[in-house]
C-alpha positions in Angstrom: 35.5 54.9 -11.3 34.6 53.4 -14.7 34.6 49.6 -14.9 35.0 47.3 -17.9 33.4 44.1 -16.8 34.5 40.7 -18.2 31.7 39.6 -20.5 30.7 36.8 -22.8 33.3 34.3 -21.5 33.1 30.8 -20.1 34.6 31.2 -16.6 35.8 28.2 -14.5 36.0 29.2 -10.8 38.2 26.8 -8.9 37.0 27.2 -5.3 39.2 26.8 -2.2 36.1 26.6 0.1 33.2 24.1 -0.2 30.2 25.5 -2.0 27.8 24.7 0.8 29.9 26.0 3.7 27.9 27.8 6.4 29.9 31.0 6.3 29.8 33.6 3.6 32.9 33.7 1.4 34.3 36.0 -1.3 34.6 33.6 -4.2 31.0 32.6 -4.0 29.8 36.2 -4.1 32.2 36.9 -7.0 30.8 33.9 -8.9 27.2 35.3 -8.7 28.5 38.7 -9.9 30.4 37.2 -12.8 27.4 35.1 -13.8 25.6 38.3 -14.7 27.6 38.6 -17.9 29.2 35.2 -18.4 28.7 31.5 -18.1 30.2 30.3 -14.9 31.2 26.8 -13.6 32.1 26.8 -9.9 34.2 23.8 -8.8 33.2 22.6 -5.3 36.0 21.4 -3.0 36.8 17.8 -3.5 37.1 15.6 -0.4 40.6 14.4 0.5 41.4 10.9 2.0 42.5 12.1 5.4 39.3 14.1 5.9 37.2 11.2 4.7 38.8 8.8 7.1 38.5 11.3 9.9 34.8 11.7 9.3 34.4 7.9 8.9 33.4 8.7 5.3 30.0 9.9 6.5 28.2 13.0 5.3 30.4 14.2 2.4 30.7 10.8 0.7 27.0 10.0 1.3 26.2 13.3 -0.3 28.5 12.5 -3.3 26.8 9.1 -3.7 23.3 10.6 -3.5 24.3 13.4 -5.8 25.4 11.2 -8.8 22.5 12.5 -10.7 23.3 16.0 -9.5 27.0 15.9 -10.5 26.6 19.3 -12.2 24.1 21.4 -10.3 22.5 24.3 -12.1 22.2 27.3 -9.7 20.6 29.7 -12.1 20.8 30.6 -15.8 24.5 30.5 -16.9 25.7 29.3 -13.5 26.6 25.7 -12.5 28.4 24.0 -9.7 30.5 20.9 -10.3 30.5 18.6 -7.2 33.7 16.4 -7.9 33.4 12.7 -7.2 37.2 12.2 -6.9 38.7 11.3 -3.6 42.0 13.2 -3.4 45.3 12.2 -1.6 46.2 14.1 1.5 49.4 15.4 0.0 50.0 18.1 2.6 50.8 15.4 5.1 53.6 13.9 3.0 56.9 13.6 4.9 59.0 15.1 2.1 58.9 17.3 -1.0 59.2 14.4 -3.4 56.1 12.6 -2.1 54.2 15.8 -1.8 54.9 16.8 -5.4 54.0 13.3 -6.6 50.6 13.2 -4.8 49.9 16.8 -5.6 50.3 16.2 -9.3 48.0 13.2 -9.0 45.4 15.4 -7.3 45.7 18.1 -9.9 45.2 15.5 -12.7 42.2 13.9 -11.0 40.5 17.3 -10.6 41.4 18.4 -14.1 39.9 15.2 -15.6 36.5 16.0 -13.9 36.6 19.6 -15.0 37.3 18.7 -18.6 34.4 16.3 -18.6 32.1 19.0 -17.1 33.1 21.8 -19.5 32.7 19.5 -22.4 29.2 18.7 -21.2 28.4 22.4 -20.9 30.0 23.3 -24.2 32.5 25.7 -22.7 34.9 26.9 -25.4 36.3 30.4 -24.6 37.4 29.5 -21.1 39.0 31.6 -18.4 40.1 30.0 -15.2 40.2 31.8 -11.8 41.8 30.1 -8.9 40.7 31.1 -5.4 43.9 31.0 -3.4 44.5 27.2 -3.8 48.2 26.9 -4.6 48.1 23.2 -3.9 45.2 21.6 -5.9 45.3 24.3 -8.5 49.1 24.5 -9.0 49.2 22.5 -12.3 45.7 23.2 -13.7 46.9 25.9 -16.1 48.7 23.2 -18.2 46.0 20.5 -17.7 42.9 22.4 -18.8 42.0 24.0 -22.1 41.9 27.6 -20.8 43.0 30.8 -22.5 43.9 32.7 -19.4 44.7 31.8 -15.8 44.0 34.3 -12.9 45.1 33.6 -9.3 42.9 35.3 -6.6 45.0 36.0 -3.5 42.7 36.9 -0.6 44.5 35.5 2.5 48.1 35.0 3.6 47.6 31.2 4.0 51.3 30.4 4.2 51.3 31.9 7.7 49.0 29.0 8.9 50.7 25.9 10.3 48.9 23.6 7.8 50.7 25.4 4.9 54.0 26.3 6.4 56.0 23.3 5.1 55.1 23.3 1.4 53.0 26.4 1.1 55.6 29.1 0.5 57.2 27.3 -2.4 53.9 26.4 -4.0 52.4 29.9 -3.5 55.5 31.5 -5.2 55.3 29.0 -8.1 51.6 29.6 -8.5 52.0 33.4 -8.6 54.9 33.2 -11.1 53.0 31.0 -13.5 49.7 32.9 -13.4 48.8 35.3 -16.2 47.4 37.7 -13.7 47.2 37.9 -9.9 44.4 39.8 -8.2 44.3 40.4 -4.5 41.7 41.9 -2.1 44.2 44.2 -0.4 47.1 46.4 -1.3 49.3 44.4 1.1 48.7 41.1 -0.6 49.0 42.6 -4.1 52.5 43.9 -3.1 53.3 40.4 -1.7 52.4 38.8 -5.1 54.2 41.6 -6.9 57.5 40.1 -5.8 57.1 37.3 -8.3 54.6 38.6 -10.8 54.5 42.2 -12.0 50.9 41.7 -13.2 49.5 41.8 -9.6 46.6 44.1 -8.8 44.6 45.1 -5.8 40.9 44.8 -6.7 39.6 45.6 -3.3 36.9 43.7 -1.5 33.1 43.5 -1.8 30.4 42.7 0.7 26.7 42.9 0.7 26.2 46.1 2.6 22.5 46.4 1.7 21.8 43.4 3.9 23.0 45.3 7.0 21.0 48.5 6.2 17.7 47.0 7.3 14.7 47.9 9.4 15.1 47.2 13.2 15.2 43.5 13.9 14.2 41.9 17.2 16.9 41.1 19.7 18.1 37.5 19.1 16.8 35.1 21.8 20.3 34.4 23.2 21.0 38.1 23.6 17.8 39.1 25.4 19.3 38.7 28.9 22.7 40.2 28.1 23.0 43.7 29.7 24.3 46.6 27.7 26.4 48.4 26.6 27.5 45.5 24.4 31.0 45.3 22.8 30.5 42.8 20.1 32.4 40.7 17.6 31.1 38.6 14.7 33.4 36.1 13.0 35.5 33.1 13.7 36.9 33.2 17.2 40.3 31.9 16.4 43.7 32.3 18.2 45.3 32.9 14.8 43.2 36.0 14.3 42.0 37.4 17.7 44.0 38.8 20.6 42.8 37.1 23.8 44.7 39.6 25.9 42.7 42.6 24.4 39.4 40.9 25.2 40.5 40.1 28.8 41.7 43.6 29.3 38.3 45.0 28.0 36.4 42.7 30.3 38.4 43.9 33.3 38.4 47.5 32.3 34.6 47.6 31.7 33.1 45.2 34.3 29.6 46.6 33.8 29.7 46.1 30.0 29.1 42.9 28.1 31.5 41.4 25.6 29.7 39.3 23.1 31.5 37.0 20.7 29.4 35.6 17.9 31.0 32.8 15.8 32.6 29.3 16.1 35.6 29.2 18.4 38.8 27.1 18.2 40.4 24.9 20.9 42.4 27.8 22.4 39.3 30.0 23.0 37.3 26.9 24.1 39.8 26.7 27.1 40.3 30.5 27.4 40.1 32.3 30.7 37.5 34.4 29.0 35.0 31.5 29.5 35.1 32.2 33.3 34.6 35.9 33.1 31.0 36.9 34.0 30.6 39.6 31.4 31.9 37.7 28.4 29.4 35.7 26.3 30.3 33.1 23.6 27.2 32.7 21.5 28.6 30.2 18.9 28.2 29.7 15.2 25.4 31.5 13.4 24.2 31.3 9.8 25.3 34.3 7.7 21.9 35.9 7.6 21.5 35.7 11.3 24.5 37.8 12.2 22.7 41.0 10.9 20.5 41.1 14.0 23.4 40.6 16.4 25.4 43.4 14.9 22.4 45.6 14.9 22.1 45.2 18.7 25.8 45.8 19.5 26.7 49.1 21.0 30.2 49.1 19.6 31.7 46.6 17.2 35.1 45.1 17.7 37.8 43.5 15.6 40.6 42.8 18.2 43.0 41.1 15.8 46.3 39.8 16.9 49.2 41.1 14.8 50.8 38.4 12.7 51.6 37.6 9.0 48.1 36.2 8.6 46.2 39.3 9.8 48.4 42.2 8.9 47.3 42.4 5.2 44.0 40.5 5.5 40.9 42.4 4.3 38.4 42.3 7.2 35.1 41.8 5.5 33.3 42.2 8.8 34.4 45.8 9.0 32.2 46.7 6.0 29.3 44.9 7.6 29.8 46.8 10.9 29.9 50.1 9.1 27.0 49.3 6.8 25.0 48.8 10.0 26.1 52.3 11.1 28.0 51.0 14.1 31.1 52.7 15.6 34.1 50.3 15.2 37.2 49.8 17.3 39.8 47.6 15.7 43.5 46.7 15.7 45.6 48.9 13.4 46.9 46.6 10.6 48.1 47.4 7.1 44.7 46.5 5.6 42.8 48.6 8.1 44.6 51.8 7.1 41.9 52.4 4.4 39.3 52.4 7.1 41.1 54.9 9.3 38.7 57.8 8.7 35.7 55.7 9.7 37.0 53.6 12.6 39.0 53.9 15.7 42.3 52.1 15.1 44.3 50.8 18.1 48.0 49.9 18.6 47.5 48.5 22.1 44.9 47.2 24.5 45.0 50.5 26.3 44.0 52.2 23.0 40.9 50.0 22.9 39.8 51.3 26.3 40.5 54.9 25.4 38.6 54.6 22.1 35.6 52.9 23.7 35.4 55.6 26.4 35.6 58.3 23.8 32.7 56.8 21.8 30.4 56.3 24.8 31.1 59.7 26.3 30.7 61.8 23.1 27.2 61.5 21.4 28.7 62.7 18.1 30.0 59.2 17.4 26.6 57.6 17.7 24.8 60.5 15.8 22.8 59.9 12.6 25.4 62.0 10.7 28.2 59.6 11.7 26.1 56.5 11.0 25.3 57.8 7.5 29.0 58.6 6.9 29.9 55.0 7.8 27.2 53.5 5.7 28.1 55.5 2.6 31.7 54.4 2.8 30.6 50.7 3.2 28.4 51.1 0.2 31.4 51.7 -2.0 32.7 48.2 -1.2 30.3 46.1 -3.3 30.9 43.0 -5.3 30.0 44.9 -8.4 32.9 47.3 -7.8 35.3 44.6 -6.9 34.5 42.4 -9.9 34.6 45.6 -12.0 38.1 46.2 -10.8 38.9 42.6 -11.8 37.6 43.4 -15.3 39.8 46.5 -15.5 42.9 44.5 -14.4 42.1 41.7 -16.9 41.6 44.0 -19.9 44.7 46.0 -19.0 46.7 42.7 -18.9 45.2 41.7 -22.3 46.2 45.0 -23.8 49.8 44.5 -22.6 49.9 40.8 -23.6 47.6 40.4 -26.6 49.1 37.1 -27.6 48.1 35.3 -24.3 45.3 32.9 -24.9 45.7 32.7 -28.6 
């Protein structure tokens, strides 16, 4: 496909996740890609009052105080990060809509004031704002900032999470309606946004597949004593995303196999029965670059998602990473996983998981160099260059349809 990249613009990227988070995230990768052709200002996540009090105003506020001289951090040529000093109100905990709306407008104004100061300092003129899925703190920014176009990036079905269930659906709908263009990382989410904005486009998803096509790495220290075959998962071990019953069933069905879960776990999995099973290993949080070695030493990679509104249309970035490493993959069949159907084993039940794993281990074809290369080649089509290129195509198609926007 031919791509027309956005070029020679001043792009403000309003990030939902903190810049220095330990896990890899889409918007940060997109920022680096957009900075190849544009000036980019990434807005770090501002601290809210409830979080500050919960943490006893420790690390984050100390960092803000220490970073007064580093308020705008230059990452590379044409790429800066704004670390906001504002302390925001915890509007999501408001007892009613009236208070929520009041405090949310206050938060939007506080953030907008800091952004305006930063873009004035950097000399941004021809500004485009891209909002990473934050339909609370970014809800009113379109009218508060001197931007020509406003793009909303929908990459997760956040309204399915308890934190957003009270005020999220209304705010997400309003955010989508007022955006000039909505881009999503899956067809499912693009269709969801299309209910309220006809300018909603699936731009796919990127990853960094080259990182996973590496020379053999040594077995990580905490995996050396784990016997194979290894059925492995890398990612957040969350009850909102993973099906505990599938993992228990696999442990019981394959007592001589090891099930390895690499990533931070939530309170449900901290107390799970899986903790008592002798062939299940929780290895905890790892830095993004460290997961490559773990995946390389898995026999089969798993994505045992629980089916719910959060997961059904969510693009599983880890699948591209598994495939780039050449590994056979067994995963829950969701709407977003359909595009991987030719390259993975998709399962509708825990019994399907067992059948698929047996099939892989008993037939050498599925671990052959031919199959590995096939998986890798497919993963290599899912780059950030391609995803940001699709964003550019969607943007210029929108501009052609609505040439007056931004004038």
